[in-house]
DOMAR-59699 format. One record per residue (C-alpha): x, y, z. Coordinates in nm, 3 decimals, always signed. Last residue first. Layout:
<recs>
east/north/up
X/Y/Z
...
</recs>
This chain:
<recs>
east/north/up
+4.987/-4.102/-4.286
+4.864/-3.757/-4.387
+4.600/-3.511/-4.267
+4.622/-3.188/-4.463
+4.652/-2.820/-4.364
+4.648/-2.542/-4.621
+4.267/-2.540/-4.634
+4.250/-2.468/-4.262
+4.472/-2.164/-4.306
+4.240/-2.024/-4.572
+3.940/-2.073/-4.343
+4.110/-1.891/-4.056
+4.234/-1.616/-4.289
+3.885/-1.544/-4.420
+3.732/-1.560/-4.073
+3.976/-1.301/-3.939
+3.923/-1.077/-4.243
+3.545/-1.074/-4.199
+3.557/-1.036/-3.821
+3.771/-0.725/-3.853
+4.108/-0.596/-3.730
+4.266/-0.938/-3.685
+4.336/-1.223/-3.442
+4.314/-1.575/-3.585
+4.260/-1.891/-3.381
+4.324/-2.240/-3.517
+4.183/-2.557/-3.361
+4.266/-2.912/-3.261
+4.176/-3.279/-3.308
+3.798/-3.276/-3.287
+3.692/-3.609/-3.440
+3.489/-3.571/-3.760
+3.663/-3.870/-3.925
+3.912/-4.032/-3.690
+4.245/-3.858/-3.639
+4.406/-4.113/-3.408
+4.676/-4.010/-3.159
+4.492/-3.733/-2.976
+4.730/-3.479/-2.822
+4.495/-3.179/-2.843
+4.649/-2.965/-3.117
+4.647/-2.584/-3.102
+4.768/-2.318/-3.349
+4.767/-1.941/-3.303
+4.753/-1.723/-3.614
+4.799/-1.345/-3.628
+5.172/-1.389/-3.693
+5.103/-1.547/-4.029
+5.407/-1.753/-4.126
+5.249/-2.012/-3.897
+5.015/-2.124/-4.174
+5.272/-2.280/-4.406
+5.474/-2.437/-4.123
+5.166/-2.630/-4.015
+5.135/-2.787/-4.359
+5.104/-3.153/-4.266
+4.894/-3.290/-3.981
+4.971/-3.647/-3.884
+4.701/-3.908/-3.813
+4.596/-4.017/-4.158
+4.295/-4.029/-4.389
+4.020/-4.075/-4.130
+3.921/-3.709/-4.172
+4.003/-3.561/-3.835
+3.859/-3.223/-3.748
+4.051/-2.899/-3.700
+3.802/-2.641/-3.574
+3.815/-2.282/-3.696
+3.841/-1.982/-3.465
+3.792/-1.616/-3.543
+3.896/-1.299/-3.362
+3.815/-0.930/-3.382
+3.934/-0.597/-3.242
+4.205/-0.760/-3.034
+4.264/-0.796/-2.660
+3.900/-0.891/-2.602
+3.776/-0.817/-2.251
+3.650/-1.097/-2.025
+3.857/-0.978/-1.729
+3.918/-1.226/-1.448
+3.687/-1.354/-1.175
+3.786/-1.339/-0.810
+3.892/-1.677/-0.665
+3.663/-1.943/-0.518
+3.843/-2.243/-0.667
+3.550/-2.332/-0.894
+3.529/-1.976/-1.026
+3.898/-1.910/-1.079
+3.952/-2.243/-1.254
+3.656/-2.188/-1.485
+3.780/-1.837/-1.559
+4.127/-1.973/-1.636
+3.966/-2.208/-1.885
+3.750/-1.939/-2.045
+4.064/-1.737/-2.106
+4.146/-1.414/-1.923
+4.266/-1.107/-2.113
+4.103/-1.236/-2.429
+4.226/-1.322/-2.781
+4.464/-1.617/-2.749
+4.295/-1.845/-2.495
+3.958/-1.675/-2.549
+3.938/-1.817/-2.904
+3.856/-2.155/-2.749
+3.516/-2.025/-2.642
+3.308/-2.182/-2.922
+3.428/-2.527/-2.812
+3.284/-2.468/-2.467
+3.407/-2.457/-2.109
+3.155/-2.620/-1.875
+2.781/-2.624/-1.802
+2.661/-2.637/-2.168
+2.317/-2.478/-2.202
+2.113/-2.538/-2.516
+1.892/-2.374/-2.779
+1.793/-2.045/-2.618
+1.567/-1.836/-2.839
+1.633/-1.477/-2.947
+1.369/-1.301/-3.156
+1.461/-1.081/-3.453
+1.204/-1.208/-3.705
+1.477/-1.404/-3.884
+1.546/-1.588/-3.562
+1.863/-1.549/-3.359
+1.912/-1.900/-3.220
+2.112/-1.913/-2.900
+2.370/-2.136/-2.729
+2.440/-2.054/-2.365
+2.788/-2.147/-2.246
+2.903/-2.224/-1.895
+3.172/-2.120/-1.649
+3.164/-2.210/-1.283
+2.944/-2.187/-0.976
+2.583/-2.220/-1.085
+2.286/-2.095/-0.887
+2.083/-2.219/-1.186
+1.856/-1.914/-1.160
+2.155/-1.681/-1.122
+2.343/-1.816/-1.421
+2.026/-1.831/-1.633
+1.957/-1.462/-1.572
+2.318/-1.380/-1.664
+2.280/-1.569/-1.991
+1.958/-1.381/-2.068
+2.126/-1.049/-1.997
+2.412/-1.139/-2.232
+2.172/-1.223/-2.512
+1.980/-0.897/-2.465
+2.302/-0.692/-2.464
+2.408/-0.852/-2.793
+2.065/-0.784/-2.941
+2.083/-0.415/-2.845
+2.442/-0.384/-2.970
+2.316/-0.502/-3.311
+2.456/-0.821/-3.457
+2.782/-0.914/-3.630
+2.907/-1.133/-3.348
+3.224/-1.002/-3.182
+3.373/-1.248/-3.222
+3.377/-1.534/-3.474
+3.335/-1.909/-3.427
+3.383/-2.160/-3.705
+3.302/-2.526/-3.781
+3.102/-2.646/-3.480
+2.969/-2.994/-3.545
+2.606/-3.057/-3.647
+2.710/-3.165/-3.999
+2.865/-2.819/-4.044
+2.805/-2.558/-3.777
+2.859/-2.182/-3.785
+2.889/-1.974/-3.468
+2.867/-1.601/-3.398
+3.006/-1.510/-3.058
+2.864/-1.265/-2.803
+3.141/-1.093/-2.607
+3.227/-1.265/-2.277
+3.000/-1.257/-1.973
+3.056/-1.192/-1.603
+2.865/-1.282/-1.286
+2.973/-1.235/-0.922
+2.766/-1.460/-0.693
+3.028/-1.511/-0.420
+3.127/-1.856/-0.550
+3.173/-1.706/-0.893
+2.949/-1.705/-1.198
+3.079/-1.732/-1.554
+2.907/-1.672/-1.887
+3.013/-1.763/-2.239
+2.748/-1.641/-2.480
+2.684/-1.813/-2.812
+2.506/-1.725/-3.134
+2.357/-1.916/-3.425
+2.237/-1.683/-3.697
+1.934/-1.623/-3.920
+1.717/-1.886/-3.758
+1.398/-2.056/-3.871
+1.386/-2.269/-3.557
+1.192/-2.591/-3.620
+0.977/-2.730/-3.340
+1.144/-2.973/-3.107
+1.044/-3.331/-3.031
+1.226/-3.458/-2.723
+1.277/-3.829/-2.676
+1.212/-4.040/-2.370
+1.336/-4.294/-2.449
+1.648/-4.404/-2.631
+1.610/-4.611/-2.949
+1.691/-4.340/-3.201
+1.663/-4.551/-3.518
+1.292/-4.641/-3.497
+1.190/-4.287/-3.403
+1.402/-4.151/-3.687
+1.226/-4.372/-3.942
+0.883/-4.272/-3.812
+0.981/-3.904/-3.832
+1.110/-3.945/-4.188
+0.782/-4.105/-4.292
+0.581/-3.832/-4.118
+0.756/-3.548/-4.300
+1.056/-3.314/-4.274
+1.258/-3.474/-3.998
+1.593/-3.345/-3.865
+1.758/-3.618/-3.661
+1.920/-3.658/-3.321
+2.124/-3.903/-3.117
+2.463/-3.769/-3.223
+2.469/-3.416/-3.365
+2.791/-3.304/-3.199
+2.661/-3.437/-2.866
+2.438/-3.717/-2.740
+2.324/-3.800/-2.390
+1.975/-3.748/-2.252
+1.648/-3.641/-2.410
+1.729/-3.822/-2.735
+1.655/-3.583/-3.016
+1.386/-3.532/-3.282
+1.405/-3.207/-3.479
+1.110/-3.066/-3.672
+1.023/-2.966/-4.027
+0.733/-3.009/-4.006
+0.427/-2.961/-3.783
+0.446/-2.828/-3.428
+0.117/-2.921/-3.260
-0.012/-3.191/-3.495
+0.326/-3.361/-3.524
+0.376/-3.344/-3.148
+0.043/-3.524/-3.100
+0.144/-3.793/-3.349
+0.478/-3.838/-3.172
+0.307/-3.873/-2.833
+0.072/-4.136/-2.982
+0.374/-4.323/-3.119
+0.503/-4.345/-2.763
+0.765/-4.184/-2.539
+0.784/-3.835/-2.685
+0.814/-3.521/-2.472
+0.718/-3.205/-2.656
+0.896/-2.887/-2.759
+0.827/-2.532/-2.877
+1.154/-2.349/-2.945
+1.297/-2.176/-2.641
+1.216/-1.857/-2.448
+1.359/-1.773/-2.102
+1.086/-1.699/-1.846
+1.227/-1.885/-1.547
+0.991/-2.180/-1.600
+1.060/-2.180/-1.974
+1.431/-2.231/-1.910
+1.374/-2.506/-1.652
+1.136/-2.691/-1.884
+1.392/-2.661/-2.161
+1.668/-2.808/-1.943
+1.457/-3.088/-1.798
+1.357/-3.197/-2.148
+1.711/-3.174/-2.283
+1.860/-3.377/-2.000
+2.229/-3.313/-1.927
+2.156/-2.953/-1.832
+1.913/-3.005/-1.546
+2.085/-3.300/-1.378
+2.426/-3.134/-1.415
+2.315/-2.810/-1.254
+2.168/-3.004/-0.961
+2.487/-3.215/-0.931
+2.711/-2.918/-0.859
+2.913/-2.690/-1.086
+3.148/-2.715/-0.901
+3.206/-3.030/-0.694
+3.320/-2.974/-0.334
+3.410/-3.313/-0.180
+3.217/-3.393/+0.139
+3.169/-3.765/+0.068
+2.805/-3.695/-0.015
+2.927/-3.448/-0.280
+3.154/-3.710/-0.436
+2.868/-3.961/-0.458
+2.641/-3.690/-0.597
+2.889/-3.621/-0.877
+2.895/-3.991/-0.962
+2.514/-4.009/-0.956
+2.502/-3.722/-1.206
+2.673/-3.955/-1.453
+2.927/-3.752/-1.657
+2.761/-3.663/-1.987
+2.800/-3.292/-1.914
+3.157/-3.241/-2.025
+3.472/-3.110/-1.860
+3.383/-3.176/-1.499
+3.483/-3.003/-1.174
+3.641/-3.118/-0.848
+3.780/-2.937/-0.543
+4.046/-3.025/-0.286
+4.153/-3.341/-0.464
+4.337/-3.664/-0.375
+4.074/-3.814/-0.146
+3.791/-3.737/-0.387
+3.972/-3.887/-0.684
+4.050/-4.207/-0.493
+3.688/-4.236/-0.376
+3.569/-4.183/-0.735
+3.803/-4.456/-0.857
+3.671/-4.701/-0.597
+3.309/-4.621/-0.681
+3.355/-4.664/-1.061
+3.081/-4.449/-1.218
+3.312/-4.246/-1.442
+3.484/-4.562/-1.564
+3.851/-4.598/-1.477
+4.197/-4.464/-1.556
+4.297/-4.230/-1.273
+4.525/-3.978/-1.441
+4.795/-3.794/-1.251
+4.987/-3.468/-1.254
+4.786/-3.360/-1.555
+4.935/-3.281/-1.899
+4.897/-3.617/-2.077
+4.596/-3.708/-1.862
+4.399/-3.422/-2.019
+4.449/-3.556/-2.372
+4.382/-3.911/-2.245
+4.675/-4.150/-2.207
+4.447/-4.437/-2.100
+4.075/-4.397/-2.179
+3.831/-4.439/-1.887
+3.885/-4.086/-1.753
+3.949/-3.940/-1.409
+4.183/-3.640/-1.393
+4.418/-3.520/-1.119
+4.565/-3.170/-1.137
+4.808/-2.976/-0.917
+4.767/-2.602/-0.910
+5.042/-2.343/-0.964
+4.876/-2.095/-1.198
+5.032/-2.241/-1.512
+4.928/-2.588/-1.398
+4.566/-2.474/-1.370
+4.560/-2.319/-1.717
+4.716/-2.635/-1.863
+4.463/-2.848/-1.674
+4.174/-2.647/-1.816
+4.316/-2.690/-2.166
+4.344/-3.066/-2.115
+4.001/-3.095/-1.957
+3.848/-2.930/-2.260
+4.055/-3.160/-2.482
+3.923/-3.477/-2.326
+3.999/-3.643/-1.992
+3.674/-3.624/-1.804
+3.598/-3.562/-1.438
+3.864/-3.307/-1.344
+4.008/-3.285/-0.993
+4.196/-2.973/-0.888
+4.466/-3.001/-0.623
+4.568/-2.703/-0.409
+4.914/-2.547/-0.443
+4.761/-2.229/-0.580
+4.472/-2.125/-0.353
+4.143/-2.300/-0.284
+3.926/-2.015/-0.160
+3.780/-2.004/+0.192
+3.403/-2.005/+0.236
</recs>
């Protein structure tokens, strides 16, 4: 199958910051970009050649996107699978395809797929009724995590429950059905592996990252993860196994729990560039966004090698206190710091507005400077 070379048009379903950074990588390499997103002046739309402003399931908008683009991808997995199928039926290459999306956008389908191919996860149960919840309680006990099977991100649509009363309250609040009831993971670290698979079946992985979340939102990422080489190799092998079993074309992230007893469990698969991979823009020979472009366009993959001994990233979240970020000049005196904002006009509380990446000689010093830099920034009116 012939590659889509520079001068071709890339379509992106979704107009958020991941789409923006993918579009910037595509523009740098000579591609045209059209994005479809319901919000006018989206972060991706600001840097694309064109934004089609419409709902993701709008048939007319999808036809327009398909006619304008040589190949289409998506920047988050809550795109309706039916929309991807509509494009595929029209003969538009969409990478990753609808099968990958159907598996990864449903937590039950995803965990069943992982267990079927021999990849371990936490114990889980489908919950539709109170009887299902009681059965899950008996089998897994407390604490546990209740999540909507579909939709939700950054902690939305889920709750940690520590007793029956909390479980009943969560079941009444999370209205979606079915739900997934997950056993508790007594983890020591949260890890991530960015993996990419090409149209020809070539697979590559980035160094294992160590991730820290606050309020279910990624706070920091550091690479390389402070784990044994044996565990790092195991995580990368598991990601490669998933890539081949999914038959995916594109970049994706596998999120892991490293348990206190040394076992690795897969938590989730994200079939697109990932927040924990933003450090690759400034600290790797080929960023995750260029890798996504290379894969979906049928080009050879790039190098995943770090260009520094260690790197750390910290997210810049809105606080609802103002929409301008003060103090940037204070942090840019450090030459090891790279600063990114996503073009969002309103810094709502917990909204991802940008990130900082630090390149240093050790993970410890990179994380320390990243956190210090974050403290020197303030949202103002």
